[in-house]
C-alpha positions as CSV (number, residue, x, y, z in Angstrom):
1,X,64.4,103.1,-88.2
2,X,62.0,105.3,-90.2
3,X,63.8,104.2,-93.5
4,X,63.1,100.5,-92.6
5,X,59.4,101.3,-92.0
6,X,59.2,103.2,-95.3
7,X,60.9,100.3,-97.1
8,X,58.6,97.8,-95.6
9,X,55.5,99.8,-96.6
10,X,57.0,100.3,-100.1
11,X,57.6,96.4,-100.3
12,X,54.0,95.8,-99.2
13,X,52.5,98.2,-101.8
14,X,54.6,96.9,-104.6
15,X,53.8,93.3,-103.7
16,X,49.9,94.1,-103.7
17,X,50.3,96.0,-107.0
18,X,52.0,92.8,-108.5
19,X,49.1,90.6,-107.4
20,X,46.6,92.9,-108.7
21,X,48.4,93.4,-112.0
22,X,48.7,89.6,-112.7
23,X,45.2,88.9,-111.6
24,X,44.0,91.5,-114.2
25,X,46.4,90.1,-116.8
26,X,44.9,86.6,-116.2
27,X,41.4,87.9,-116.5
28,X,42.3,89.6,-119.7
29,X,43.7,86.4,-121.3
30,X,40.6,84.5,-120.2
31,X,38.4,87.2,-121.8
32,X,40.3,87.1,-125.0
33,X,40.2,83.3,-125.2
34,X,36.4,83.3,-124.5
35,X,35.7,85.9,-127.2
36,X,37.9,84.1,-129.7
37,X,36.0,80.9,-128.9
38,X,32.7,82.5,-129.2
39,X,33.6,84.2,-132.5
40,X,34.8,80.8,-133.7
41,X,31.5,79.2,-132.8
42,X,29.5,81.9,-134.6
43,X,31.5,81.4,-137.8
44,X,31.1,77.6,-137.7
45,X,27.4,78.0,-137.0
46,X,26.9,80.3,-140.0
47,X,28.9,77.9,-142.1
48,X,26.6,75.1,-141.0
49,X,23.5,77.2,-141.8
50,X,24.8,77.9,-145.3
51,X,25.6,74.2,-145.9
52,X,22.0,73.2,-144.7
53,X,20.4,75.9,-146.9
54,X,22.4,75.0,-149.9
55,X,21.9,71.2,-149.7
56,X,20.6,69.7,-152.9
57,X,18.6,66.9,-151.1
58,X,17.2,66.1,-147.7
59,X,19.7,66.0,-144.9
60,X,20.4,62.7,-143.1
61,X,21.2,62.4,-139.4
62,X,22.5,59.4,-137.7
63,X,23.8,58.7,-134.1
64,X,26.3,55.9,-133.4
65,X,28.5,55.3,-130.4
66,X,27.8,58.8,-128.9
67,X,28.8,60.6,-132.2
68,X,26.2,62.3,-134.3
69,X,26.8,62.7,-138.2
70,X,24.7,65.0,-140.2
71,X,25.1,64.3,-144.0
72,X,24.1,67.1,-146.3
73,X,24.0,66.3,-150.1
74,X,25.6,68.8,-152.3
75,X,25.4,67.7,-155.9
76,X,27.4,64.4,-156.2
77,X,29.2,64.9,-152.9
78,X,28.1,64.9,-149.3
79,X,29.0,67.6,-146.8
80,X,29.1,66.0,-143.3
81,X,29.3,67.3,-139.8
82,X,30.3,65.1,-136.9
83,X,29.8,65.9,-133.3
84,X,32.0,64.0,-131.0
85,X,32.3,64.4,-127.2
86,X,34.9,67.2,-127.5
87,X,34.9,68.6,-130.9
88,X,32.9,69.3,-134.0
89,X,34.4,68.1,-137.4
90,X,33.5,68.7,-140.9
91,X,34.1,66.7,-144.1
92,X,33.7,68.5,-147.5
93,X,33.1,65.3,-149.4
94,X,33.3,61.5,-149.0
95,X,36.9,61.3,-150.2
96,X,38.3,64.0,-147.8
97,X,39.4,63.7,-144.3
98,X,37.5,64.9,-141.2
99,X,38.7,68.5,-140.2
100,X,38.2,69.7,-136.7
101,X,36.5,73.0,-137.0
102,X,35.6,73.7,-133.4
103,X,37.1,72.3,-130.2
104,X,36.4,72.6,-126.5
105,X,32.8,71.6,-127.1
106,X,30.8,70.5,-124.0
107,X,27.7,69.3,-126.0
108,X,26.5,69.4,-129.6
109,X,23.2,68.2,-130.9
110,X,21.6,68.6,-134.4
111,X,17.9,67.9,-134.4
112,X,15.1,67.9,-136.8
113,X,12.5,70.5,-135.9
114,X,9.2,69.9,-137.7
115,X,7.0,72.9,-138.2
116,X,3.6,73.4,-139.8
117,X,4.7,73.7,-143.4
118,X,8.5,73.2,-143.4
119,X,11.0,71.1,-141.6
120,X,13.9,73.0,-140.0
121,X,17.2,71.8,-138.5
122,X,18.3,73.1,-135.1
123,X,21.9,72.9,-133.7
124,X,22.3,73.2,-130.0
125,X,25.9,73.9,-129.1
126,X,27.5,74.5,-125.7
127,X,31.2,75.2,-125.3
128,X,33.5,74.4,-122.4
129,X,34.8,77.2,-120.2
130,X,38.2,77.4,-118.7
131,X,37.0,79.3,-115.6
132,X,35.7,77.5,-112.6
133,X,33.3,80.4,-111.8
134,X,31.1,81.0,-114.9
135,X,29.9,84.5,-115.5
136,X,28.9,83.7,-119.1
137,X,27.4,80.3,-120.2
138,X,28.5,79.9,-123.9
139,X,25.3,78.2,-125.3
140,X,24.3,78.7,-128.9
141,X,21.3,77.7,-131.1
142,X,21.5,77.8,-134.8
143,X,18.5,77.1,-137.1
144,X,18.3,76.5,-140.8
145,X,15.7,75.4,-143.3
146,X,16.9,73.1,-146.1
147,X,15.3,72.9,-149.5
148,X,12.2,70.8,-149.4
149,X,12.9,68.0,-151.8
150,X,11.8,65.2,-149.6
151,X,11.5,64.0,-146.0
152,X,14.7,64.1,-143.9
153,X,16.1,60.9,-142.4
154,X,17.0,60.5,-138.8
155,X,18.7,57.3,-137.7
156,X,19.5,56.5,-134.1
157,X,21.8,53.4,-133.8
158,X,22.9,53.3,-130.2
């Protein structure tokens, strides 16, 4: 009888350890995915800032059908960023295809930010999370100042 009691206690302890281990494993995977997503967003944001700063003319933004496109002239080509409901895409020139550079995007908005002597661009980016309970809200703001060759154009065609 004592042996059955000890076996029952051992089974209970092992099953509790199993639950705790896999809960920790799942949290570890969520943390890794979140860190990878944040690192990717920071990398894309820095690339966007570099593209805005190295533009050879004034940027042009337009909004159509819920998608925003920011066109940045680079010599004879146009680098463009498109914010769609679930992703951010980049096109290196007019002849190339759109490449998804960031997915799992909750919201993305690129806006003109006039200041006293310069005009800056601000990109507000919010990522989707996989967890129901959010401990960390992944929201980013990137700012960049393009060369001041002329006024920027903002078109809103809803």
